[in-house]
Structures are given as C-alpha cells and as structure tokens.
C-alpha positions in Angstrom: 38.7 -6.7 -8.9 36.5 -8.2 -6.2 33.0 -6.8 -5.7 32.8 -3.7 -3.6 30.0 -5.4 -1.7 31.7 -8.7 -1.4 32.6 -8.2 2.2 28.9 -8.1 3.0 28.5 -11.4 1.1 28.7 -14.6 2.9 32.4 -15.4 2.7 32.6 -14.4 6.3 29.9 -16.9 7.1 32.1 -19.8 6.2 32.3 -21.1 9.8 33.2 -24.4 11.3 30.5 -27.0 10.6 27.9 -27.7 13.3 27.9 -31.3 14.6 24.9 -33.5 14.6 24.2 -36.2 17.2 26.8 -38.4 15.5 29.2 -35.5 15.1 28.6 -35.5 11.3 29.6 -32.2 9.7 26.8 -29.9 8.6 27.8 -27.9 5.5 27.2 -24.1 5.6 26.4 -22.5 2.3 29.2 -20.5 0.7 28.9 -17.0 -0.7 28.5 -16.7 -4.5 31.8 -15.5 -5.9 32.1 -12.0 -7.2 33.4 -13.6 -10.4 30.4 -15.9 -10.6 27.3 -15.6 -12.7 25.6 -13.1 -10.4 28.2 -10.5 -11.5 28.9 -11.7 -15.0 29.8 -9.2 -17.7 26.2 -9.3 -19.0 25.0 -7.7 -15.8 23.8 -4.1 -15.9 26.6 -1.6 -15.2 26.4 1.9 -13.8 27.8 3.4 -17.0 25.2 1.6 -19.1 22.4 2.8 -16.8 23.5 6.4 -17.0 23.9 6.2 -20.8 20.4 4.6 -21.2 18.8 7.3 -19.0 20.5 10.1 -21.0 19.2 8.5 -24.2 15.6 7.7 -23.1 14.6 9.8 -20.2 11.5 11.8 -21.3 12.1 14.6 -18.9 15.6 15.1 -20.4 14.2 15.1 -23.9 11.6 17.7 -22.8 14.4 19.9 -21.4 16.3 19.6 -24.7 13.2 20.9 -26.6 13.7 24.2 -24.8 16.9 24.7 -26.7 15.0 24.4 -30.0 12.4 26.7 -28.7 15.0 29.3 -27.8 16.6 28.9 -31.2 13.3 29.8 -32.8 12.9 32.8 -30.5 16.4 34.0 -31.4 15.5 33.8 -35.1 12.4 35.7 -34.6 14.1 38.4 -32.5 16.4 39.4 -35.4 13.6 40.0 -37.9 12.6 43.6 -38.8 8.9 44.6 -39.0 7.0 43.9 -42.2 6.0 46.7 -44.5 2.3 47.6 -44.9 0.6 48.2 -48.2 -2.5 50.4 -47.9 -5.1 51.5 -50.4 -7.4 54.5 -49.9 -10.3 55.6 -52.1 -12.1 59.0 -51.6 -15.4 59.2 -53.5 -17.5 56.6 -55.2 -17.9 58.0 -58.7 -15.1 56.9 -61.0 -14.6 60.3 -62.6 -14.7 62.2 -59.2 -12.8 59.9 -56.8 -9.3 60.1 -55.5 -7.2 56.9 -54.9 -4.0 56.6 -52.9 -1.7 53.6 -52.8 1.2 53.7 -50.4 3.7 51.5 -48.5 4.3 52.1 -44.8 7.5 50.9 -43.1 8.1 51.1 -39.4 11.6 52.0 -38.4 12.5 50.7 -34.9 14.4 53.2 -32.8 16.1 53.0 -29.4 17.9 49.7 -30.1 14.8 47.5 -29.9 16.1 44.9 -32.3 19.4 44.5 -30.6 17.8 44.3 -27.2 15.4 41.6 -28.4 18.3 39.6 -29.8 20.2 39.9 -26.5 17.2 38.7 -24.6 16.7 35.8 -26.9 20.3 34.7 -26.4 20.0 35.0 -22.6 16.8 32.8 -22.8 18.8 30.3 -24.8 21.5 30.4 -22.0 18.8 29.7 -19.4 17.5 26.8 -21.4 21.0 25.4 -21.7 21.5 25.8 -18.0 18.2 24.0 -17.3 19.3 21.2 -19.5 22.7 20.9 -17.8 21.0 21.0 -14.4 18.5 18.3 -15.4 21.3 16.1 -16.7 23.2 16.5 -13.4 20.1 15.7 -11.3 19.2 12.8 -13.6 22.8 11.3 -13.3 22.6 11.6 -9.5 19.2 9.9 -9.5 20.5 7.1 -11.6 23.5 6.6 -9.3 21.2 6.6 -6.3 18.8 4.2 -7.9 21.6 1.9 -9.2 23.2 1.6 -5.7 19.8 1.0 -4.2 19.5 -2.0 -6.5 23.0 -3.1 -5.6 22.3 -2.7 -1.9 19.0 -4.6 -2.1 20.7 -7.2 -4.2 23.3 -7.9 -1.6 20.7 -7.8 1.1 18.8 -10.5 -0.7 21.9 -12.6 -1.0 22.5 -12.1 2.7 18.9 -13.1 3.5 19.1 -16.2 1.4 22.3 -17.3 3.1 20.9 -16.5 6.5 17.9 -18.7 5.8 20.0 -21.6 4.5 22.2 -21.3 7.5 19.2 -21.3 9.8 17.8 -24.4 8.1 21.1 -26.1 8.7 21.3 -25.1 12.3 17.7 -26.1 12.9 18.5 -29.5 11.5 21.5 -29.8 13.6 19.6 -28.8 16.7 16.8 -31.3 15.9 19.3 -34.1 15.6 21.0 -33.1 18.9 17.6 -33.1 20.6 16.9 -36.6 19.3 20.3 -37.6 20.7 19.5 -36.0 24.0 22.3 -33.5 23.8 20.2 -30.4 24.2 16.8 -29.3 25.4 13.8 -29.2 22.9 13.5 -25.5 23.8 16.7 -25.0 21.8 15.1 -26.5 18.7 12.1 -24.3 19.2 14.3 -21.2 19.3 16.1 -22.4 16.2 12.8 -22.8 14.3 11.7 -19.3 15.4 15.0 -17.9 14.1 14.5 -19.7 10.8 11.0 -18.2 10.5 12.4 -14.8 11.0 14.9 -15.3 8.2 11.9 -16.2 5.9 10.3 -12.9 6.7 13.6 -11.1 6.0 14.0 -12.9 2.7 10.5 -11.9 1.6 11.1 -8.3 2.5 14.5 -8.3 0.8 12.9 -9.7 -2.4 10.2 -7.0 -2.4 12.7 -4.3 -1.8 14.9 -5.5 -4.7 11.9 -5.6 -7.0 10.9 -2.1 -6.1 14.5 -0.8 -6.5 14.7 -2.4 -9.9 11.5 -0.7 -11.0 12.8 2.7 -9.7 16.0 2.3 -11.7 14.1 1.4 -14.8 11.9 4.5 -14.3 15.0 6.8 -14.7 15.0 6.0 -18.4 11.2 6.0 -18.7 10.6 2.3 -18.6 7.6 0.9 -16.8 9.1 -2.6 -16.8 11.7 -3.3 -14.0 15.1 -4.4 -15.0 16.0 -8.1 -15.2 18.9 -9.9 -13.8 21.6 -8.4 -11.5 23.6 -5.2 -11.5 27.4 -5.1 -11.6 29.4 -3.5 -8.9 31.4 -0.5 -10.4 35.1 -1.0 -10.4 36.1 2.4 -9.3 39.6 3.0 -8.0 39.8 3.7 -4.3 41.2 7.1 -3.3 40.9 10.0 -0.9 37.8 12.0 -1.9 37.7 15.7 -2.0 37.5 17.6 1.3 34.6 19.9 2.1 36.8 22.9 1.4 37.8 21.5 -2.0 34.2 20.8 -2.8 33.1 24.3 -2.0 35.6 25.6 -4.6 33.5 23.8 -7.2 30.3 25.4 -6.0 30.4 28.5 -8.3 30.2 26.2 -11.3 27.3 24.2 -9.9 24.5 23.7 -12.5 21.8 25.3 -10.3 24.0 28.4 -9.6 24.8 28.7 -13.3 21.1 28.6 -14.0 20.4 31.3 -11.4 23.2 33.4 -12.8 21.7 33.0 -16.3 18.3 34.0 -15.0 19.8 37.3 -13.6 21.3 38.0 -17.1 18.0 37.2 -18.7 16.0 39.6 -16.5 18.6 42.3 -17.1 18.2 41.8 -20.8 14.4 42.0 -20.3 14.9 45.3 -18.6 16.9 46.6 -21.6 14.0 45.5 -23.9 11.6 47.5 -21.8 13.9 50.5 -21.8 14.2 50.4 -25.6 10.4 50.5 -25.8 10.4 54.0 -24.3 11.5 55.3 -27.7 8.6 55.5 -30.2 9.0 53.9 -33.6 9.2 56.0 -36.8 6.8 55.1 -39.6 7.8 56.1 -43.2 5.1 56.2 -45.9 5.7 56.3 -49.6 3.0 56.1 -52.2 1.1 57.6 -55.1 -2.1 59.6 -55.2 -4.3 60.0 -58.3 -7.1 62.6 -58.6 -9.5 61.5 -61.3 -11.2 64.8 -61.2 -8.2 66.8 -62.4 -6.4 63.8 -64.0 -3.1 64.1 -62.2 -1.0 61.7 -60.1 1.0 62.9 -57.0 3.7 61.3 -55.0 2.9 60.9 -51.3 5.6 60.9 -48.6 4.8 60.8 -45.0 6.4 60.4 -41.5 4.5 59.3 -38.4 5.9 59.1 -34.9 4.0 58.7 -31.6 4.4 61.5 -29.1 5.4 59.9 -25.7 3.4 62.2 -23.5 1.7 59.8 -21.1 2.9 56.3 -21.8 6.7 56.0 -21.7 6.6 52.4 -20.7 7.7 53.4 -17.2 5.7 50.8 -15.5 7.1 47.9 -17.4 10.6 49.2 -16.9 10.2 49.4 -13.2 8.7 45.9 -13.1 11.6 44.5 -15.1 14.2 46.2 -12.9 12.5 44.7 -9.8 12.5 41.2 -11.4 16.2 41.6 -12.0 16.7 42.5 -8.3 14.6 39.4 -7.4 16.8 37.2 -9.6 19.9 38.5 -7.9 18.4 37.7 -4.5 17.4 34.2 -5.7 21.0 33.7 -6.9 22.3 34.5 -3.4 19.6 32.2 -1.8 20.6 29.3 -4.1 24.2 29.8 -3.3 23.6 29.7 0.4 21.2 26.8 0.1 23.6 24.7 -2.0 26.5 25.6 0.3 24.7 24.2 3.3 23.6 21.1 1.4 27.1 20.5 0.0 28.6 20.7 3.5 26.0 18.3 4.8 26.5 15.8 2.0 30.3 16.0 2.5 29.9 15.4 6.2 27.6 12.5 5.5 30.1 11.0 3.1 32.9 11.4 5.7 30.8 9.8 8.3 29.8 6.9 6.1 33.4 6.2 5.0 34.5 6.3 8.7 31.7 3.9 9.6 32.7 1.6 6.8 36.3 1.6 8.0 35.3 0.7 11.5 32.9 -2.0 10.4 35.5 -3.5 8.0 38.5 -3.3 10.4 36.9 -3.9 13.8 33.3 -4.9 14.0 33.1 -7.4 11.2 36.2 -9.3 12.1 35.1 -9.3 15.8 31.6 -10.5 15.0 33.1 -13.2 12.7 35.5 -14.3 15.4 32.7 -14.5 18.0 30.5 -16.5 15.7 33.3 -19.0 14.9 34.1 -19.3 18.6 30.4 -19.8 19.5 30.0 -22.4 16.8 33.0 -24.3 17.9 32.0 -24.1 21.5 28.5 -25.3 20.6 30.0 -28.3 18.9 32.1 -29.1 22.0 29.2 -28.6 24.3 30.6 -25.6 26.0 28.1 -23.1 24.8 24.3 -23.2 24.6 22.4 -22.8 21.4 21.2 -19.4 22.4 24.8 -18.2 22.4 25.2 -19.4 18.8 22.0 -17.6 17.8 23.2 -14.4 19.5 26.6 -14.6 17.7 24.9 -15.3 14.4 22.5 -12.4 14.9 25.4 -10.1 15.8 27.3 -11.1 12.7 24.3 -10.5 10.4 23.5 -7.2 12.1 27.0 -6.1 11.5 26.8 -7.1 7.8 23.4 -5.3 7.5 24.9 -2.2 9.1 27.8 -2.4 6.6 25.2 -2.5 3.7 23.4 0.6 5.2 26.7 2.5 5.6 27.7 1.6 2.0 24.4 2.7 0.7 24.7 6.0 2.6 28.1 6.7 1.2 26.7 6.2 -2.3 23.7 8.5 -1.7 25.9 11.2 -0.2 28.3 11.0 -3.1 25.3 11.2 -5.5 24.0 14.2 -3.6 27.4 15.9 -4.0 27.2 15.3 -7.8 23.7 16.6 -7.9 24.9 19.8 -6.4 28.2 20.5 -8.0 27.8 18.5 -11.2 29.8 15.5 -12.5 33.1 16.2 -10.7 35.8 13.7 -10.0 35.3 12.7 -6.4 38.5 10.6 -6.4 36.9 7.3 -5.3 34.2 8.7 -3.1 31.7 6.3 -4.6 33.9 3.3 -3.7 33.9 1.7 -0.3 37.1 0.4 1.3 38.1 -2.9 -0.2 38.2 -6.0 2.1 41.5 -7.4 3.1 42.5 -10.9 1.9 41.7 -12.5 5.2 38.1 -11.4 4.9 37.6 -12.7 1.4 39.3 -16.0 1.9 
C-alpha cells in the first residue's frame, strides 16, 4: 500500500523540464518512493511505538503501582484486631500482692470489617480505572506524537525537494539571463526564492528533531528516535458519526473513573456509619491473691457508651463527599460530551478538507504549475508566473500536510476521550488516485 502521505511527496512535482539558453533539459528531482529506504520495514511503526510506551513509560508504571497498593489495603481491611495480653500487680511484697494476667479481645460490631473490605475493593476499582485512563491518554499521546513526526518528516522531504527545485530553476534562469532571454531581475527573484527554501528546510529539520524527541519521551527516553517512521497501513473506511461516538461515552475511561469514585465515597460513608457502633471488648484471665493463696478466674466485658461521640461529623462529611463525587461525575460527562463533539467535528472538517485538497486543489495547482513551466519554456510566461505557480503548489501541499495532521490529532483526541475504539479508518487519509502518484 502506498504511503498515506505520499500525495504530499513530490510525485506531483514531476513537471516538464525547464529549458536553459540552449534549450537543454533541466532535471527536476523526483520524490522518494513510498517503497524506498525512507519507508523500509526497519522504520519505526505506530504499533511498535505504542507497545514501547506501554512497556517503558514511567508514569504508566507508577499508575500500575496503585493496584499493588490497593491489594495491600484489601488484605489489611480483612484482618481482625489483635488480642491484648495484660499483666497487673497490686502490692509490692511478694506474700501480700495480687497479680492478674488476662487476654483482651476487641469484637467489632456494626459491620466494620465488611465495610472496610468493601471500601478497599472500591479503592482497587479506582486504581484500576486510573490505570485504564492513563493507558488511554498515553496511547493518544503516542498517536499524536507519532503523526507529528510523520508530518514533520514529510514536511522535510517537501522542503528538500523545494530547495532542489529552486536550485534548478535558479540555474536555468541564470543561463537564460546569460543568453539574453530574460531580465536579470528574474534571476534575482529566483535566488530570493531559493534562499526562502533554505529557511524552510532549516525550520523543517528543527521541527522534525523536536517531534522525534517528543515521541521518544512517551516511553521515557531522553534520546530522540533515529531514522524515519513508517506510515500506518490502516484500511480506509467511513468513521463513526458523532451520534455513534456519543454512544461510547458512558464507557469512557474518565467517566468510569468518576463512577468508581462515587462508589468509593459511598463505601467510605458506610465505613463511617459502622463506626457509630461501639466495639465490645472481652477479657479473660486469672487472678492470684498471694495473701490468701487462691487463684480466681477473671471475666470481663467493656463497651463504650456512645453518649456524645457517635461519629456523626465524619458520617456527614462522608455523605457530602459522595454528593460531590456524583456532581463531579455529571460534570465529567458534560465536559467529555462537548469535547467529543468538538473532536468529531474537527475530524469531519479535516477529512472534508483532505477530500477537497486531493480532488480539486492539488490537481489544479499541479496543472497550473505544469502550464506555467511549459509557458516559461516557450517564452509565453514570465519567471514570476512560474514562481507563483510553484508557490501555490507548495502551499497546497503544505495545507494538505496540516489537514492530515489535524485529522490524526482529532482522531487521537477521540480515542483519549472514549478509549481505544475502532474508528473505522478515521486515522487514515483518503488515498491518492493513480494519476496523482504516477
């Protein structure tokens, strides 16, 4: 399959050769093929980037630690209180003292242990939702960073070809000036245009280096990636509509996390309610009176009398936290709904723009460039007309790159919101027709 970004390559720049003074053909650099070394199988793929980020991203590992922490809290919540061993001596003289040894065991009442276990399980659910949300965001970040590299990569190729073409045109203009065919002003304009392409090439190189560093940062590397990235071969298809995407919203990772938080706060309220019931302490021991030389069994019960402190303040606070979590759930749902609609509209707009550029603007700009070049060869057009046609063509190609990048970012934002859903080719731009790639 040809590269998705191949139409923004320089195949469309294969124009008629410019004539020198002796009408010698001036070759125009061809676009590297999508099957060439720039897109070899050794290039970094999107799947490999996502896999590497999932394996090495330090933030993802930190989020995974929360599951281990929650497992420890669940284990601790199921444990019963430890018994207490006490020793009491009354008197100092050995033959006149009384010693008591007893074991005290607290018995939890009011369902405290069950409430703690439920709370620990809800905290584990929150940790799991946090991990899923982080994975979704990380995947979207990798997709965005990957296509930023891909866009910068194609922009660099375009800038390189633009510079080479400007050099060829400048040479052709210089020879025509020498032959007296055109004014020296035209050569000056050609050299100014060539200098502009050098600036564009430098900026494109810097942007590519920065994009590579951002992509490497998604898996925690401080060293930018080397080589090129490979265009994903995703089948083209109609992506989900906005209404269909909204149906996936209830299962969105952030909403699932907010829902788990509501359940966790509700479980916390149950724990606080259970603490209203005092615990019963049972004591069993032995008491020996050295003065009369007898040993007695000691049995005791102790229970606090909840006259003033019934944990009513903590219960009220927990209930209000539960209400707050429900309000935050509604706020997250509303926020994500708006963001999802916006991302879907951005995706629709980008795909429409790509269709127009591919079917109308790019062919028209290519045709105008070819006509201007041929007219310049025949002396019918001035060099300024050729430069304008060239500028229009490259602007159209740059616009195509921007629209393609916007479609990728919009699709990544959709995945960040609703998770890794099948968008049915929304990450793929329309493929160029055969005429454009010949």
